[in-house]
C-alpha positions in Angstrom: 16.1 0.9 4.2 13.6 3.3 5.7 13.4 4.2 9.4 10.9 6.8 10.7 11.1 7.7 14.4 8.6 9.8 16.2 7.9 11.6 12.9 5.5 14.5 13.1 4.4 17.2 10.6 2.1 20.1 11.3 0.8 22.5 8.7 -0.3 25.5 10.8 -2.9 24.1 13.2 -3.4 20.9 11.2 -1.6 17.8 12.4 -0.9 15.8 9.2 1.4 13.1 10.7 1.6 12.3 14.4 4.5 10.5 16.1 5.0 8.0 13.3 7.3 5.1 13.7 7.9 2.8 10.7 10.6 0.5 9.4 11.0 -1.0 5.9 13.5 -3.8 5.7 15.9 -4.4 2.8 14.4 -6.6 0.0 10.7 -6.4 1.0 7.6 -4.9 -0.7 6.0 -2.9 2.0 2.5 -1.4 1.8 1.5 2.0 3.1 -2.3 2.3 3.4 -4.8 5.0 4.3 -7.7 7.1 3.1 -7.1 10.4 1.3 -5.9 12.8 3.9 -4.6 10.1 6.2 -1.0 11.3 6.0 0.5 8.9 3.4 1.6 11.6 0.9 3.0 13.8 3.7 5.0 10.9 5.1 6.4 10.0 1.6 7.2 13.6 1.0 9.3 13.6 4.2 11.0 10.4 3.1 12.0 12.2 -0.2 13.1 15.4 1.5 10.3 17.4 -0.2 8.4 18.0 3.1 10.3 19.2 6.2 9.3 17.4 9.4 8.2 19.4 12.4 9.7 16.8 14.7 11.3 13.3 14.5 13.8 11.5 12.4 13.7 10.3 8.8 16.5 7.9 7.7 16.6 6.4 4.2 19.3 4.0 3.1 21.1 4.6 6.4 21.3 8.4 6.2 19.3 11.2 7.7 17.2 12.9 5.0 17.1 16.2 6.8 20.9 16.6 7.2 22.3 14.4 4.3 19.5 14.5 1.7 21.7 13.9 -1.3 23.5 10.9 0.2 20.2 9.5 1.6 18.4 9.7 -1.8 21.2 8.9 -4.3 20.0 5.2 -4.6 16.3 6.0 -4.4 13.8 6.0 -7.3 10.3 7.3 -6.9 6.9 7.8 -8.5 5.4 10.5 -6.2 1.9 11.8 -6.8 1.1 12.1 -10.6 4.2 11.8 -12.8 4.4 14.5 -15.4 6.0 14.3 -18.8 6.5 16.7 -21.7 3.9 15.5 -24.2 5.7 17.1 -27.2 8.9 15.1 -26.5 9.4 11.4 -27.1 9.7 8.9 -24.3 13.4 8.7 -24.7 13.8 12.5 -24.7 11.8 12.8 -21.5 14.1 10.2 -19.8 17.2 12.0 -21.1 16.0 15.3 -19.7 15.0 13.8 -16.4 18.4 12.1 -16.1 20.2 15.4 -16.7 18.6 16.8 -13.5 20.2 14.2 -11.4 23.1 12.2 -12.9 23.9 11.5 -16.6 22.9 8.0 -17.8 24.9 6.4 -20.6 22.9 5.6 -23.8 23.3 1.8 -23.3 21.9 2.0 -19.7 19.0 4.1 -21.0 18.3 1.5 -23.7 18.3 -1.3 -21.1 15.8 0.6 -19.0 13.5 1.2 -22.0 13.7 -2.4 -23.0 13.1 -3.6 -19.4 9.9 -1.7 -19.0 8.6 -2.8 -22.5 8.8 0.5 -24.4 11.3 -0.7 -27.0 10.0 0.4 -30.4 7.9 3.3 -28.9 10.7 5.3 -27.2 11.0 7.6 -30.2 7.2 8.3 -30.3 5.9 11.5 -28.7 4.5 10.9 -25.2 1.1 12.5 -26.2 0.4 9.4 -28.1 1.0 7.1 -25.1 -1.8 5.2 -23.4 -2.1 5.3 -19.6 -0.3 2.0 -19.4 2.6 3.2 -21.5 2.9 6.4 -19.3 3.0 4.1 -16.3 5.8 2.2 -17.8 7.6 5.4 -18.6 7.2 6.5 -15.0 8.8 3.2 -13.9 11.7 3.8 -16.3 12.2 7.3 -14.9 12.3 5.8 -11.3 15.0 3.4 -12.4 17.3 6.0 -13.8 19.4 6.4 -10.7 20.0 2.6 -10.5 18.1 2.5 -7.2 18.2 0.1 -4.4 14.9 1.5 -3.0 11.8 2.4 -5.0 9.0 4.5 -3.5 5.8 4.1 -5.5 2.9 6.4 -4.7 -0.3 5.0 -6.3 1.5 3.4 -9.3 -1.8 1.8 -10.5 -3.8 5.1 -10.6 -5.8 5.5 -13.8 -5.0 2.0 -15.2 -7.5 -0.4 -16.5 -7.6 -4.0 -15.2 -5.1 -5.2 -17.7 -2.8 -2.3 -16.8 -3.1 -3.0 -13.1 -2.2 -6.7 -13.8 0.8 -5.6 -15.8 1.9 -3.2 -13.0 1.6 -5.9 -10.4 3.9 -8.2 -12.3 6.3 -5.3 -13.0 6.6 -4.6 -9.3 7.3 -8.3 -8.6 9.9 -8.4 -11.3 11.6 -5.3 -9.8 12.0 -7.1 -6.5 12.9 -10.5 -8.1 15.3 -9.5 -10.9 16.8 -6.3 -9.5 16.6 -7.1 -5.8 14.9 -3.7 -5.0 13.2 -2.8 -1.8 9.8 -1.3 -2.6 7.5 1.0 -0.5 4.1 0.9 -2.2 1.3 3.3 -1.4 -2.0 2.3 -3.0 -5.8 2.3 -2.6 -6.0 -1.0 -4.5 -6.2 -3.3 -1.5 -6.4 -6.5 -3.6 -3.1 -5.6 -5.2 -1.5 -4.8 -1.9 -2.6 -8.1 -0.6 -1.0 -9.9 -3.5 2.2 -7.9 -3.4 3.2 -7.0 0.1 4.4 -9.1 3.0 4.0 -6.2 5.6 1.8 -3.1 5.8 1.2 0.0 7.8 -2.2 1.7 8.0 -2.5 5.4 8.7 -5.7 7.1 9.9 -5.9 10.8 10.5 -2.1 11.1 10.6 -1.6 8.2 13.1 -0.4 4.7 12.5 -3.2 2.4 13.6 -1.6 -0.9 12.5 1.8 -2.2 11.4 2.5 -5.9 10.8 2.3 -8.8 8.4 -0.5 -9.2 5.9 -1.0 -12.7 7.4 -1.5 -11.2 10.9 -4.0 -8.6 9.5 -6.1 -11.2 7.7 -5.8 -13.9 10.3 -6.6 -11.9 13.4 -10.2 -13.2 13.8 -12.0 -16.2 12.5 -15.3 -14.9 11.1 -18.3 -17.1 10.5 -21.1 -16.2 8.1 -24.4 -16.7 9.9 -27.7 -16.7 8.0 -30.7 -16.7 10.2 -34.3 -15.3 10.2 -33.4 -12.4 12.4 -29.6 -11.7 12.6 -30.0 -8.8 15.1 -32.1 -10.9 17.5 -29.7 -13.9 17.2 -26.7 -11.7 17.9 -28.4 -10.1 21.0 -29.1 -13.6 22.4 -25.6 -15.0 21.6 -23.9 -12.0 23.2 -26.0 -12.2 26.3 -25.1 -15.9 26.7 -21.4 -15.1 26.0 -21.2 -17.5 23.0 -19.9 -14.9 20.5 -17.2 -12.2 20.8 -18.1 -9.9 18.0 -20.3 -9.3 15.0 -20.4 -7.1 11.9 -22.0 -6.3 8.5 -25.3 -8.0 9.5 -24.0 -11.4 8.7 -20.7 -12.2 10.4 -19.8 -13.4 13.9 -16.8 -14.5 15.8 -17.0 -17.1 18.6 -15.7 -16.9 22.2 -12.7 -19.2 22.7 -13.8 -22.7 23.3 -17.2 -22.3 21.6 -17.9 -24.4 18.5 -20.3 -23.6 15.7 -22.6 -26.5 16.5 -23.2 -24.9 19.9 -24.4 -21.8 18.2 -26.8 -23.7 15.9 -28.1 -25.7 18.8 -28.8 -22.7 21.0 -30.5 -20.7 18.2 -32.7 -23.7 17.2 -33.7 -24.2 20.9 -34.9 -20.5 20.8 -37.0 -21.2 17.7 -34.7 -19.3 15.3 -34.1 -21.1 12.0 -30.5 -21.3 10.9 -30.0 -21.4 7.2 -26.1 -21.3 7.1 -23.1 -21.1 9.4 -19.8 -21.3 7.6 -16.2 -19.9 7.9 -15.5 -16.7 6.0 -11.9 -15.8 5.2 -10.9 -12.3 6.3 -9.8 -10.1 3.5 -7.4 -7.1 3.7 -10.3 -4.9 2.5 -12.5 -6.0 5.4 -9.7 -5.7 7.9 -8.8 -2.2 6.6 -12.3 -0.9 6.6 -13.0 -2.2 10.1 -9.7 -0.7 11.4 -10.2 2.8 10.0 -13.9 2.9 10.9 -13.2 2.1 14.5 -9.9 4.1 14.9 
């Protein structure tokens, strides 16, 4: 559904996206991660034909966005950056106006979308009275107007409270389950990404530093939580004796292949270091992401 090949974008002397390759398969929920300024919004802008690439190829729904933009995007819905609505109009009037910019939507279809996103009964209320959660639902409704096969959602949970984030998560899952949509999701909410996405890409300073399955990201290393009297001294000794491969956060270690935790305990105790705890710690997407972007 999305293919980026050697995609590069420069703004003057600043390299915003560098030689980016990325593929989103039909039917998946795919996460695009990165700090502010990492290149996510620039990449999404190029997918939507709003930013012109310096080099490379952008294909969406099988068509080149730079040469066949209308064909490429006719089955694409998007929430890009902060969605803006006319506060003095009702929710339905906003949707009717937005639909007039692209392709007319019959009243029955509009009613179906409003009902699907849970705004029935409030569609004739002015948008200025809407909560953040209702505005988020209206944004989803706007993205569904073209009867899309692909949805591109840029920070759909921005500004929502925990209940709204929970609701947005289940809405995204319903979009895939009930409508069969392919979804590209850009988000800073790593816990949500971990629950929603099967595959992710991580951008850092315009470059892709990881692409793969969530399971691969969170299962790359088996971390052990080690509580001792002096963690730094313990790590120095264990590294010198080639018993551990890595350490981080003043509490976590990974073992060299073939080494067991009981060997760690035995060696530290022999050196007079008390061991209070050594136990497996599951890797989270947040820990993986922070470690990846810090070291990239």
